[in-house]
N, C-alpha and C positions, 0 to 999 in steps of 0.2 A: 504493500500500500504506500502511495506517495505521502510524504510528510504533510503536504498541503491539503490532503484529504482526511487525515487522521481525526480531526476534531469535529467533523460534520455531525456525528452522532452525539456530541457532548454539549451542543450549543445551549440548550435550555438550562441545563445544570450549571454550565460555565457562567451564564449571565447571573444566576441566583446565588451561587455558592463559592465562586473563586474569590480569594482575598484581594483587597485593594493594596495600596502601597503607602508607606508611612509618611505622615506630614513632614517629618524632618527631612526626608529625601526631597520632597517638593520644595521646601524652603531652600535647601542647598542648590537645587537646580535654578531657582529664581536668582540666587546670588551669583552663580558662576556662568550661566548661559550668556553668550554675547549678544543675543537678540531674542525676539519673541516668536520667530517662525520655527516650527517644529515639524519634522517628519518622524512619525512613530511607525517603525517597521514591525510587521507581524502584529498589527494592532488588535487582532482577534475581535472580540465583542466590544472593544472600546473602553475597557476598565481603566487603564492608565491614561489613555487619551483624554477621557472626560475629567480626570483629576488634573491633568495639565491645563485643560481649558479653564477649569475652575480657579486656577491661580494666575490666569491672564495670558497664557500662551495661545498662539494661533496655530492649530494643529491640523496636519493632513496625515491621515492614517493610510498605511499600505498593507493590504491583506489579500492573499490569493484565494482564500476559501469564501465562496459566495455566501454560504449560510451564516458565517461569522460576520462578514461585512454587513449583511442585512440586519443583524442584531446589534450593530454598533450605532445605536440611536444617539443623535446629537453630535455625531462626528462625521466630518467630511472624510470618506474612506474610499480609496481608489483600488482598483484591481491591479495588483502588481506583486513583486517579490523583492526581497532584500537584494537579490542579485540583479534585478531589472525592474526598477521602480517606475519607469516611464515619466519621471519628473524632470524638470529643466535643470541645467547646470546651476550651481551656486544658488539654489532656491531655499536652503534651510540654514538657520543659525545653529540649530541643535538637531541631531538625529538620535533617536532612542530606540531601544528594542527591549521590551519588558517580557520576561519569561519566554523569550523567542530565539535568542542568538544561537542556542545549541542546535537549532534546526537549520541554520544557515550554512551555505558553502562559503567559508571565509575567504577563500582565494578569489572568489568572484564578488562577494558582498563588500569587502573592504574597499576595493577600487570604486564601486558604485557609491558607497557612502562618501568617499573623498570627492567624487564628482558632484554630488548633490550639495555638499556643505560649502558655505562661503569660506574664503581664506580665514584661518583662525577659528573656524567653527568647532563645536564640541560634539563628540559622539559618546554615547553612554549605553553600555550593555548591562542590564540589571535583572536580578532574580530575587524572588522570595524563596530562600533556602530554609527548609524546615530544620529546626534544632530542638534539643532538649530531651528530657526524660519524661517519665509519667505517661500521659496520654499520647504525646507525640511519638514516643518509642513504641507504644503498643499499636498505634496506628500504622507505623512503619512495619511492624512485625506481621500484621494482617495483610498488608499489601505484598510483602515478600512471600508469604505463604501461599497466597491465592493467585498471584499474577507473575507468570514467567516474564512477561513484557516489562514489568516494573524492574526486574533484576537487571535488565540490559538497556533501559531507557537512557538517553544522553543526560549527563549531569552538568551543572554549572562549572564545577572545578576544572575539568579538562578543557572546556572552552575558554575559560579565563586564562589558563596556562598557554593555550594556543594564541590567544590575543596578545598576551604579554610577550611572547616570542616574536610576534610580527610587529609589535608596537613598543619598542624598548622604553619609551618615555611615558607609557601609560601608567595609570595608578588606580588603586581601589579604595573606595570608602564603603562603610557599612552602617546599617541602622537597625535597631531592634524594632520588631513588629509583632503583633499578636492578633489572632482571629478567634473570637469567642463563638462557640457553636452549640446548638441544641442537637438532639439525636438526628432530626431530619436534616440539619445542616451538615453533620458529619457524613451521613450517607450521601447527600447531594454533592458535598465536596469531593468525596471519593469518586463518584460517577461522573464528575466533570473532567476526569483525567483519561486521556486516550489509552494509557496502559491498563486501566481498569475496564473500559468499554471493550477494548480489543484483546484483553489479556485474562479476564476472569471468566472461567467456564461455568462455575456453579454460583449464580447470583444469590440464591437463597442462603447457602452456607457462608458466603462472603459477608452478606448483610448481617447475618446472625453473629458472626465473629466481631464485626464492627460494633454491633449493639452491646455485646458482652464487654468489649473493651471500654465502650462509653460508660456503662454503668459502674464499672470498676473504678473509674477516675473522675466521674462527674461530681461537681460541687454545685448545689442549687440547680440541678438539671442542665448544667452547662459544662463544657470542657474548653480548654485553651489549646490552640495550635500555635506554637511559638515559631517565629521566623527570624532569620538574620537576613535582612535585605542587603544584597551585595551589588555594588555598582562599579564596574570597571569603566574608566573614562580616558579619553585621549583627544587631542586637538590635531 
């Protein structure tokens, strides 16, 4: 299956249950971006793009998956890829990719990003990387047990290492983030992931194990998924 098609079956849950990104990250971007024009690569259903718009950026999303583009309400979102955006030269002050860069062909995407950026423009690859013990560890155990696809899905770390090797002057910043979920949110969060939709064979058993993990760790009928939001950036 093409990477651009993996998320078609996850759109409804993606819209409802995927985490946003921390306000501290947005504050940092407002401070360091050289201008307000943003191209958000792999914008998906527009979660990060809408946050950028909310702090004053003028955003154009680029997304190859039609179902996700159509769900990106409130965002100008064009049909394209990180490797071929179809956008004009020097049309962005800031290029972002939230939870997306690990799907890109860096050898083709990096020249395209350089073409789209103005001289001195900023590029940022960012991820919500799950961390912690307690429910986060139990959640990871359920995914590992039930989804072979989860065991082999691309992770942020190797992509950041590959970016650092290609961009010696790049740097990383990180921010704490948390998502508070009830049981329906936990199940929806899981099924928003392509490695669950395309990797779990026994949905009933998977959901039952998620529910068990939830009840073991819930406080006030809620659990927390902790993230370290990592942002690798370069000019």
